[in-house]
C-alpha positions in Angstrom: 18.6 -34.3 10.8 18.3 -32.4 7.8 21.9 -31.0 7.0 22.0 -28.0 8.1 23.1 -24.3 6.5 24.9 -23.1 9.9 27.5 -24.4 11.9 26.9 -23.9 15.8 28.5 -26.1 18.7 25.6 -26.5 21.3 25.8 -27.1 25.2 23.4 -26.8 27.7 23.6 -26.8 31.6 20.5 -28.1 34.4 20.8 -28.1 37.9 18.4 -30.3 40.1 17.1 -30.6 43.5 17.6 -33.6 45.4 14.8 -34.7 47.1 13.5 -37.2 49.0 10.4 -39.1 47.9 8.2 -40.1 50.6 8.7 -36.6 52.5 9.4 -34.4 49.7 12.0 -32.1 50.9 15.0 -31.2 50.0 18.3 -33.7 50.8 21.7 -32.9 51.4 23.1 -35.4 49.4 25.4 -34.3 46.3 29.0 -35.1 47.4 28.1 -38.8 47.5 25.6 -38.6 44.6 28.6 -36.6 42.9 31.1 -38.8 44.2 29.6 -42.0 41.7 28.1 -39.7 39.1 31.7 -38.8 38.6 32.3 -42.3 37.8 29.7 -42.7 35.0 29.4 -39.0 33.7 32.7 -37.8 34.6 32.5 -34.0 34.4 29.6 -33.5 33.1 27.9 -33.7 36.8 29.7 -31.4 39.2 28.7 -29.7 42.6 26.4 -26.8 42.9 26.4 -24.2 45.6 24.0 -26.1 47.2 24.4 -29.9 48.9 21.1 -30.0 48.0 21.4 -30.0 44.2 23.5 -30.5 41.1 24.6 -29.0 37.9 25.1 -31.8 34.7 26.2 -30.1 31.3 25.9 -31.9 28.3 29.8 -32.3 26.1 29.8 -30.0 23.0 27.1 -31.1 20.8 26.7 -30.6 16.9 22.7 -30.2 16.7 19.7 -29.5 18.8 19.4 -33.8 18.1 22.4 -35.1 20.1 21.8 -32.2 22.6 18.7 -33.6 23.4 20.0 -37.4 23.8 22.6 -36.2 25.7 20.1 -34.9 28.1 18.6 -37.4 28.3 21.1 -40.1 29.1 22.9 -37.6 31.7 19.2 -36.9 33.4 18.5 -40.8 33.8 21.8 -41.4 34.6 21.2 -39.0 37.5 17.7 -40.5 38.1 19.6 -43.7 38.6 21.8 -42.5 41.0 19.4 -40.3 42.9 17.4 -43.8 43.4 19.6 -46.2 44.3 20.0 -43.8 47.8 16.1 -43.6 48.4 16.2 -40.1 46.8 14.8 -38.6 43.7 15.8 -35.1 41.4 13.3 -33.0 40.3 13.9 -30.1 37.9 12.4 -26.5 38.9 13.5 -23.7 39.1 12.4 -23.4 43.3 11.8 -25.9 46.3 7.5 -25.9 46.7 8.3 -25.8 50.4 11.5 -26.3 51.9 13.2 -23.7 54.4 16.3 -22.4 52.6 17.5 -21.4 56.2 17.4 -25.5 57.1 20.0 -26.3 53.6 23.9 -27.0 53.6 26.7 -24.6 51.3 29.1 -26.6 49.9 32.0 -26.7 51.4 34.4 -25.3 48.6 36.8 -22.2 48.6 34.3 -20.5 45.6 30.7 -21.6 47.0 32.1 -19.7 50.9 33.7 -16.8 48.6 30.4 -16.4 47.3 28.4 -16.4 50.8 31.2 -14.2 52.5 30.4 -11.0 49.6 26.9 -12.2 49.2 25.5 -13.2 53.2 22.2 -14.0 53.2 21.6 -13.7 49.1 24.2 -16.7 49.1 22.1 -18.8 51.1 18.7 -18.5 49.8 20.3 -19.7 46.8 18.0 -22.9 46.0 17.2 -21.7 42.4 17.4 -24.2 39.4 18.2 -22.5 36.1 19.1 -23.8 32.7 22.3 -22.5 30.5 22.4 -22.5 26.8 25.6 -22.1 25.1 26.2 -21.3 21.7 29.3 -21.1 20.1 30.6 -17.7 17.6 34.1 -17.5 17.2 34.1 -14.4 16.4 33.9 -11.7 19.5 32.6 -8.7 17.9 29.3 -10.9 16.7 29.3 -12.1 19.8 28.5 -8.8 21.2 26.2 -8.1 18.5 24.0 -10.9 18.6 23.8 -10.5 22.6 22.6 -6.3 22.5 20.0 -7.6 19.9 19.3 -11.0 21.5 18.4 -9.0 24.7 14.9 -8.3 23.4 13.7 -11.9 23.2 15.0 -12.8 27.1 11.3 -12.3 28.2 9.9 -14.7 26.0 12.0 -17.5 26.5 11.8 -16.9 30.2 7.9 -16.8 29.9 8.4 -20.3 28.0 10.2 -21.6 30.5 8.8 -20.4 34.4 9.0 -23.1 36.9 9.5 -21.6 40.6 6.3 -20.3 40.8 6.4 -21.4 45.1 8.7 -21.0 47.6 8.3 -22.1 51.3 5.0 -23.7 50.5 3.5 -20.7 49.2 2.1 -19.5 46.1 4.3 -15.9 45.0 1.8 -15.0 42.9 4.6 -15.0 40.7 5.3 -17.6 38.0 9.3 -17.4 38.1 10.1 -16.5 41.7 14.0 -18.0 41.0 14.6 -15.1 38.8 13.6 -12.2 42.2 15.9 -14.4 44.1 18.9 -14.3 41.2 18.4 -10.6 40.7 19.3 -9.7 43.6 22.7 -10.2 43.2 25.2 -8.1 42.0 26.1 -8.0 38.0 22.6 -9.6 37.1 19.3 -9.5 35.4 19.3 -7.8 31.3 22.5 -6.9 30.3 23.2 -3.4 28.9 23.6 -2.5 25.4 27.8 -2.9 24.2 29.0 -0.6 22.0 32.0 -3.4 21.0 34.4 -6.2 22.7 36.5 -3.5 23.8 33.9 -1.7 25.4 33.2 -5.2 27.1 36.9 -5.4 28.0 37.3 -2.3 29.2 33.8 -2.6 31.5 35.7 -5.7 32.7 39.4 -4.1 33.3 37.3 -1.6 36.0 35.6 -3.9 38.0 38.7 -6.1 38.7 40.9 -3.2 39.0 38.6 -1.5 41.4 37.9 -5.4 43.3 34.0 -4.9 42.5 34.4 -8.7 41.7 37.6 -10.7 41.2 37.2 -12.7 37.7 34.3 -12.4 35.1 32.3 -15.7 35.9 30.8 -13.0 38.6 29.3 -11.2 35.8 25.4 -13.0 35.8 23.4 -11.5 32.9 20.3 -13.4 31.5 22.3 -13.2 28.8 26.0 -13.5 28.6 29.5 -13.7 26.6 31.3 -16.4 28.1 34.0 -16.2 30.3 34.9 -20.1 29.5 34.7 -20.2 26.0 33.9 -18.9 22.8 30.1 -18.7 23.2 26.5 -16.3 23.8 25.4 -18.0 27.0 21.7 -17.9 27.6 21.3 -17.8 31.3 17.4 -16.5 31.1 15.5 -19.3 32.0 13.9 -21.2 34.4 14.8 -25.2 34.4 12.4 -26.6 32.6 10.7 -29.9 33.8 9.9 -31.4 31.2 13.7 -33.0 28.9 10.8 -32.2 25.8 10.3 -28.5 26.9 14.2 -27.6 27.5 14.7 -28.8 23.9 12.1 -26.8 21.9 13.6 -23.6 24.2 17.1 -24.1 23.6 15.8 -25.1 19.2 13.8 -21.7 19.3 17.3 -19.9 20.8 19.5 -21.7 18.0 16.5 -19.9 15.4 16.8 -16.5 16.8 20.4 -16.8 16.2 20.3 -17.9 12.8 17.5 -15.0 11.5 19.7 -12.6 13.4 22.9 -13.7 11.4 20.3 -14.0 7.9 19.3 -10.6 8.1 22.6 -9.4 9.3 24.0 -10.7 5.6 20.9 -8.9 4.2 22.7 -6.2 5.8 19.6 -5.7 8.8 19.0 -6.3 12.3 17.1 -6.6 14.6 16.2 -2.8 16.3 18.0 -2.9 20.1 15.6 -1.1 22.8 17.0 0.2 25.9 17.0 -2.6 29.0 14.6 -0.8 31.1 11.8 -1.3 28.3 12.7 -4.8 28.4 13.4 -4.8 32.1 9.4 -4.2 32.1 9.0 -7.1 29.9 10.9 -9.4 32.2 8.7 -8.7 35.0 5.4 -9.4 33.3 7.3 -12.4 32.0 8.1 -12.7 35.9 4.8 -12.4 37.1 2.5 -13.7 34.8 4.6 -16.3 32.4 2.6 -16.9 29.6 -0.8 -16.4 31.2 -0.3 -12.2 31.0 0.8 -9.5 28.3 4.0 -8.6 26.9 4.7 -5.5 24.8 5.1 -5.2 21.8 7.9 -2.2 21.2 7.7 -1.6 17.8 3.6 -1.1 18.2 3.9 0.1 21.1 1.2 -2.0 22.2 0.5 -4.6 25.4 0.2 -7.8 23.8 -1.1 -11.3 25.1 2.3 -13.1 25.6 0.9 -16.6 23.4 -0.1 -14.7 21.1 3.2 -12.7 20.5 5.6 -15.7 21.3 3.5 -17.4 17.9 4.3 -14.4 16.3 8.2 -14.5 17.4 7.6 -18.2 16.0 6.3 -16.9 12.6 9.5 -14.8 12.8 11.9 -17.6 12.5 10.1 -19.9 10.7 12.4 -20.1 7.3 15.5 -21.2 9.4 13.7 -24.1 11.2 13.9 -26.2 8.2 17.4 -25.4 7.7 18.6 -26.0 10.6 17.3 -29.2 10.9 14.9 -28.7 13.9 11.5 -27.8 13.0 9.9 -31.2 15.1 11.3 -29.9 18.0 10.6 -26.1 17.2 7.1 -27.0 17.1 6.8 -28.0 20.5 6.9 -24.9 21.6 2.9 -25.0 20.3 2.2 -27.9 23.3 3.5 -25.2 25.5 1.7 -22.6 24.6 -1.5 -24.6 24.7 -0.4 -27.0 28.0 1.4 -24.3 29.9 4.7 -24.0 31.8 5.6 -26.3 34.8 4.7 -23.3 36.7 0.7 -23.6 35.4 1.0 -26.9 36.4 2.5 -26.9 39.8 -0.5 -24.3 40.9 -2.9 -26.3 39.3 -1.9 -29.2 41.1 -1.4 -27.2 44.4 -4.8 -26.1 44.0 -6.4 -29.2 43.5 -4.9 -31.3 46.1 -4.0 -28.4 48.3 -0.6 -30.3 49.3 2.9 -28.8 48.2 3.9 -32.3 48.7 1.5 -33.1 46.1 3.9 -30.5 43.6 7.1 -32.1 44.5 5.1 -35.7 43.6 4.3 -34.1 40.4 7.6 -32.7 39.7 9.1 -35.8 40.8 7.4 -37.9 37.5 7.3 -34.9 35.1 11.2 -34.5 35.3 11.6 -37.9 33.9 8.8 -37.6 31.4 10.3 -39.1 27.8 13.4 -40.3 29.6 12.4 -43.5 31.2 
């Protein structure tokens, strides 16, 4: 890795589904898998809301390359654990056909509390995302960056879409995961915050009025992590291919670096209304890379791929300083070959089989791993 002029810590979290490779169906096997997984991975593996899912998280990493190696290692370990039980894992925002009402909630006080609070919404939470933490110690800087980075969330989502199907149907959307998750309170694009104190005042009112009992119940697409001094990107579907995941995470790092570079020159990215950013998010949910996003500066619709290409040009002057040009350049391959959502739909159309989609997901989840 080239010597970086920026000093970031990085952490990546992914959620996987456990499936029976013979039938393709989701399988409630997380308890057994995690029991052995703790012996291999320690606290890098944990339960999720549903027994058919597991969550993993890399250690705190000091370069994108380190995070890449960790992600490869952890995916392989979890896959091996599943394989030893005659099962497999898939990295996809939704399962192509298994029924939500046939899945079991993990027996844990926190999860039962979420079910009690959100009822049927919680029981439908068979979705998987990718979260990324970027360490930023300064609280006010974290708020400022979050305000600016909201604009780019739809672009990142469009690159990551992996949830076009639900219960055997082509939903017509590229990220049905987002639709499910936005049913929850305190989700979606966050509001613009005036300061760290403004954020604390919001927390105080929300908690004192019993709107929520603790800050992790804020589920914004990008948020101020309630546990760590990090900015947490939560917008993305989990990427089926690990190379796609690392490329998108590299773009997030580059965006942070670019905004800090602008800041040093007394400039910043213009902040846009939440309502406008939400319009772009809907377009990313609906069309992914195959539609148009809005360039709010020009007040025009632009082909999503073209707009993301312009985004790559925007960060081009920082990727070499960060030593991540190769990783970020993989975005061009995503733009050319399409996202997991597009590949899933192609298989579904050609094979006329949702099970064939699961077969593809099993294979692609391990692409670059084995």
